[in-house]
Each structure stands twice: as C-alpha cells, then as structure tokens.
C-alpha positions in Angstrom: 296.8 -96.3 227.5 297.4 -99.6 227.9 297.7 -100.8 231.4 300.6 -103.1 233.1 300.0 -106.7 233.4 297.5 -107.6 235.6 296.4 -104.2 236.8 292.9 -103.4 236.3 291.4 -99.8 235.4 290.0 -97.2 238.0 286.3 -99.0 238.6 284.4 -95.3 239.2 283.4 -93.2 236.0 282.4 -89.9 235.6 279.1 -89.5 233.6 278.1 -86.6 232.3 274.3 -85.9 231.5 271.8 -83.0 229.7 272.6 -79.4 231.1 275.7 -80.1 233.4 274.9 -82.4 235.8 277.9 -84.8 236.4 278.1 -87.6 238.6 279.6 -91.2 239.6 278.9 -94.6 238.6 280.5 -98.0 239.7 281.9 -100.2 236.6 281.4 -103.2 238.5 281.4 -105.5 235.2 284.9 -103.7 234.0 283.1 -102.5 231.0 285.9 -101.0 228.7 285.5 -97.5 228.3 286.2 -94.4 226.3 285.0 -90.7 227.0 282.5 -90.4 224.5 280.9 -93.7 224.9 276.8 -93.3 225.3 275.9 -95.3 228.7 273.2 -96.8 230.6 273.5 -95.6 234.3 271.2 -96.5 237.9 269.0 -93.9 237.6 265.8 -92.9 240.4 263.8 -94.9 239.2 264.9 -97.3 236.5 267.9 -96.4 234.6 269.6 -92.9 232.8 271.4 -92.5 229.5 274.8 -90.3 229.7 278.0 -89.8 228.3 281.7 -90.9 229.8 283.4 -88.0 230.8 286.1 -89.4 232.2 287.5 -92.6 233.1 291.0 -94.6 235.2 293.0 -92.5 237.9 291.8 -89.3 236.8 288.2 -89.4 238.4 289.9 -90.9 242.0 291.2 -87.3 241.8 288.1 -85.9 241.5 286.6 -88.1 243.8 289.1 -86.6 246.1 288.1 -83.5 245.3 285.0 -83.8 245.6 285.2 -85.4 248.9 283.5 -88.5 247.7 284.5 -91.7 249.2 286.2 -94.4 246.4 283.6 -97.6 248.4 280.6 -94.7 248.7 276.9 -95.8 248.8 275.8 -92.9 246.7 278.2 -94.5 243.6 275.3 -95.9 241.8 276.0 -98.5 239.6 277.1 -98.2 235.8 274.8 -101.3 233.8 276.3 -101.0 230.4 277.3 -99.6 227.3 274.0 -98.2 225.4 272.2 -100.6 223.6 271.2 -99.5 219.7 267.4 -98.2 221.0 268.6 -96.4 223.9 271.1 -94.3 221.3 268.4 -94.2 218.8 266.4 -92.1 222.2 268.9 -90.5 223.7 270.2 -88.4 220.3 266.7 -87.7 219.0 266.0 -86.2 222.0 269.5 -83.9 222.3 268.8 -83.1 218.8 265.2 -81.4 220.1 266.8 -79.5 223.3 267.9 -76.7 221.2 265.0 -75.9 219.4 262.9 -76.3 222.5 
C-alpha cells in the first residue's frame, strides 16, 4: 500500500527469529521493508539475522498491546536487509534445523 504524500511509514518493525522469538527493531535508516524480507539487526553481542514479520501501523498496535513505548530504549536497531553471504548462512542453518 502506498502512503499519502509526505507520510512516513511507522519506523518500528517486528522481526521473527528461529523458533517463535519475535522482537521489535527501530528502522532509523528508513530501509524499505516488506513482510518476509531477511534483515540484519542489532544483537547481543554483534548482529542477528531474522525475517520481517510485521510492518507499518500494525506494529504500533502490537507495541501498545505488549506495553512497549514507541521510543523505548529496549527497541534495538535494524541495520539493513541481509547481505548475500548472510542469506546463504541463514538458509544453510535453517535447513539444518529440521534434521537436528
């Protein structure tokens, strides 16, 4: 969906990681994202790779539902869409999950 002229998308996205873990990340660089995009985000330590599970105003509702403030320091940074080598590693590890 295209936003009205001059409007910015909600800057927080929800990212899903292996298992059922989901977290919110601040998209300060305004990277154009869609549900299903693989992204690199701030981890502890370093960075982590996950899949965008929600974008836009729906994320604002999820934040309210979970009691998280939009400008909370707990919301870590989204760095970028995953690089090709990160994608390779992500899918390689994901393929090993079922047999393991």
